[in-house]
C-alpha positions as CSV (number, residue, x, y, z in Angstrom):
1,X,-28.6,-40.7,57.1
2,X,-25.0,-40.9,58.3
3,X,-23.3,-44.2,59.0
4,X,-23.6,-43.9,62.8
5,X,-27.3,-43.1,62.8
6,X,-27.9,-46.0,60.3
7,X,-26.1,-48.5,62.5
8,X,-28.0,-47.4,65.6
9,X,-31.3,-47.7,63.7
10,X,-30.4,-51.1,62.4
11,X,-29.5,-52.3,65.9
12,X,-32.8,-51.1,67.4
13,X,-34.8,-52.7,64.6
14,X,-33.1,-56.1,65.3
15,X,-33.2,-56.0,69.2
16,X,-36.6,-54.4,69.8
17,X,-38.8,-57.2,68.3
18,X,-36.7,-59.8,70.1
19,X,-37.3,-58.0,73.4
20,X,-41.0,-57.8,72.8
21,X,-41.3,-61.4,71.7
22,X,-39.7,-63.1,74.7
23,X,-41.5,-63.1,78.0
24,X,-38.8,-64.0,80.6
25,X,-37.5,-63.3,84.1
26,X,-36.4,-59.8,83.0
27,X,-40.0,-59.0,82.1
28,X,-41.3,-60.5,85.3
29,X,-38.9,-58.4,87.3
30,X,-40.1,-55.1,85.7
31,X,-41.6,-53.1,88.5
32,X,-41.7,-53.9,92.2
33,X,-39.6,-56.8,93.6
34,X,-38.9,-57.8,97.2
35,X,-36.2,-60.1,98.5
36,X,-36.5,-62.5,101.4
37,X,-34.1,-64.7,103.3
38,X,-35.4,-68.2,104.3
39,X,-33.2,-69.3,107.2
40,X,-33.3,-73.1,107.6
41,X,-31.7,-75.7,109.8
42,X,-29.4,-76.6,106.9
43,X,-28.6,-73.1,105.6
44,X,-29.9,-69.9,104.2
45,X,-31.9,-69.4,101.0
46,X,-32.6,-66.0,99.4
47,X,-35.3,-65.3,96.8
48,X,-36.8,-62.5,94.8
49,X,-40.5,-62.1,94.8
50,X,-42.3,-60.5,91.8
51,X,-45.2,-58.3,93.0
52,X,-45.8,-56.9,89.5
53,X,-46.5,-60.3,88.1
54,X,-48.4,-61.7,91.1
55,X,-49.3,-58.8,93.4
56,X,-51.9,-60.5,95.7
57,X,-49.8,-63.6,96.1
58,X,-46.7,-61.7,97.1
59,X,-48.6,-59.4,99.4
60,X,-50.2,-62.5,101.0
61,X,-46.8,-64.2,101.5
62,X,-45.2,-61.1,102.9
63,X,-48.0,-60.7,105.4
64,X,-47.3,-64.2,106.7
65,X,-43.6,-63.2,106.8
66,X,-44.4,-60.0,108.8
67,X,-46.7,-62.1,111.2
68,X,-43.8,-64.5,111.7
69,X,-46.1,-67.3,110.7
70,X,-43.2,-69.3,109.1
71,X,-40.9,-69.1,112.1
72,X,-40.2,-72.7,113.4
73,X,-42.2,-74.4,110.7
74,X,-40.9,-77.4,108.7
75,X,-40.5,-78.6,105.1
76,X,-43.1,-81.4,105.6
77,X,-43.2,-82.7,102.0
78,X,-40.0,-83.4,100.1
79,X,-40.1,-85.3,96.8
80,X,-36.6,-85.3,95.3
81,X,-37.6,-85.4,91.6
82,X,-40.3,-82.8,92.0
83,X,-40.4,-80.1,94.8
84,X,-39.9,-79.3,98.5
85,X,-42.9,-77.9,100.4
86,X,-43.3,-76.1,103.7
87,X,-44.9,-73.3,105.6
88,X,-47.9,-75.0,107.2
89,X,-46.8,-77.2,110.1
90,X,-44.5,-76.9,113.1
91,X,-42.0,-79.6,114.1
92,X,-44.7,-81.4,116.1
93,X,-46.9,-81.5,112.9
94,X,-49.3,-79.0,114.4
95,X,-50.9,-77.1,111.5
96,X,-50.6,-73.3,111.7
97,X,-53.7,-71.2,111.6
98,X,-54.1,-69.3,108.4
99,X,-55.9,-66.3,106.9
100,X,-58.5,-66.6,104.1
101,X,-57.2,-68.0,100.8
102,X,-55.5,-65.7,98.3
103,X,-56.9,-65.2,94.8
104,X,-55.3,-67.5,92.3
105,X,-52.9,-65.5,90.0
106,X,-51.3,-68.3,88.0
107,X,-52.3,-67.2,84.5
108,X,-51.4,-63.5,85.2
109,X,-48.0,-64.7,86.5
110,X,-47.5,-67.0,83.5
111,X,-48.2,-64.1,81.1
112,X,-45.4,-62.2,82.8
113,X,-43.0,-65.0,82.2
114,X,-43.2,-66.9,85.5
115,X,-43.1,-70.7,85.0
116,X,-42.7,-73.6,87.3
117,X,-39.0,-74.1,86.5
118,X,-36.1,-75.2,88.7
119,X,-35.6,-72.8,91.6
120,X,-38.9,-71.0,91.5
121,X,-41.3,-70.5,94.4
122,X,-45.0,-71.3,93.9
123,X,-48.1,-71.4,96.1
124,X,-49.3,-74.8,97.3
125,X,-53.0,-75.5,97.3
126,X,-55.7,-78.2,97.4
127,X,-57.6,-79.3,94.4
128,X,-59.5,-76.0,94.7
129,X,-57.6,-73.4,92.7
130,X,-58.7,-70.7,95.1
131,X,-57.4,-72.4,98.3
132,X,-53.8,-71.3,98.6
133,X,-53.0,-69.8,102.0
134,X,-49.5,-70.0,103.6
135,X,-47.9,-73.1,102.2
136,X,-45.4,-72.8,99.3
137,X,-43.1,-75.0,97.4
138,X,-39.7,-74.7,95.6
139,X,-39.5,-76.5,92.3
140,X,-36.4,-78.6,92.2
141,X,-36.8,-79.6,88.6
142,X,-38.7,-78.0,85.7
143,X,-42.4,-78.8,86.3
144,X,-44.1,-77.5,83.2
145,X,-47.2,-79.6,83.9
146,X,-47.9,-77.3,86.9
147,X,-48.1,-74.2,84.7
148,X,-51.5,-72.8,84.0
149,X,-53.2,-73.6,80.7
150,X,-56.6,-73.3,79.1
151,X,-57.5,-76.6,80.6
152,X,-56.4,-76.0,84.2
153,X,-55.5,-73.3,86.7
154,X,-52.0,-74.7,87.5
155,X,-50.0,-73.2,90.3
156,X,-49.0,-69.6,90.9
157,X,-45.3,-68.9,90.6
158,X,-44.3,-65.7,92.6
159,X,-40.6,-65.8,93.1
160,X,-37.2,-67.3,92.3
161,X,-34.2,-68.4,94.3
162,X,-31.3,-66.1,93.9
163,X,-28.8,-67.8,96.2
164,X,-28.8,-71.0,98.3
165,X,-29.8,-73.5,95.7
166,X,-27.1,-75.7,97.3
167,X,-29.3,-75.6,100.5
168,X,-32.4,-76.5,98.4
169,X,-30.4,-79.5,97.0
170,X,-29.6,-80.6,100.6
171,X,-33.3,-80.5,101.4
172,X,-34.2,-82.3,98.2
173,X,-31.7,-85.1,99.0
174,X,-32.8,-85.7,102.6
175,X,-34.2,-89.3,103.3
176,X,-38.0,-89.3,103.8
177,X,-40.6,-91.6,105.2
178,X,-43.8,-91.2,107.3
179,X,-44.3,-88.5,109.9
180,X,-47.2,-87.1,111.8
181,X,-50.4,-87.3,109.7
182,X,-48.4,-87.9,106.5
183,X,-47.8,-91.5,105.2
184,X,-44.8,-90.6,103.1
185,X,-42.4,-87.8,101.8
186,X,-41.6,-86.4,105.3
187,X,-37.9,-85.8,106.1
188,X,-36.7,-88.3,108.6
189,X,-34.6,-85.6,110.1
190,X,-36.8,-82.5,110.3
191,X,-35.8,-79.6,108.1
192,X,-36.8,-76.5,110.1
193,X,-37.7,-73.1,108.6
194,X,-36.2,-71.0,111.4
195,X,-37.5,-67.8,110.0
196,X,-38.3,-65.9,106.8
197,X,-37.3,-62.2,106.8
198,X,-37.8,-59.4,104.4
199,X,-34.4,-58.0,103.2
200,X,-34.0,-54.2,102.8
């Protein structure tokens, strides 16, 4: 074997096991991805959605986007050391009508490398793992305890912020209190989701 072929073989032998051993965002992005813009009253956020890792979840979210369900809704739950949540209520705290819940894909997404880390999008739900509809949240810190495990379903991560984390930080820092039916964690100055649009 000549020197060039030997060096190429050696490089492949070193890098291939590492690539196979590390599930990460590159793995999650393999296949179909979509990009959306979340236009808010404090600025724009852009995110990638990973339909290979969480196909039903992404399809569900994009259907709500197509239906303009998110237009003029609010971030109704903001916890500065945890996450910001929206997509279910308008500025008058009227709950938006939703479709049937989407199947929980948390473990599938986790196996593709999607974890509840800072800047990721995940589906909100009740205590019932199969109850997620339109509401979503953005992790503002690493929330490993939300990841699926053998003991619990966790929360399905389906996307990641690609730009506009400064906007997320503004939302995170907004003063909160009671509002509508909620006793706490509601922004005192409403943070409006003006629209969510699918980018080409």
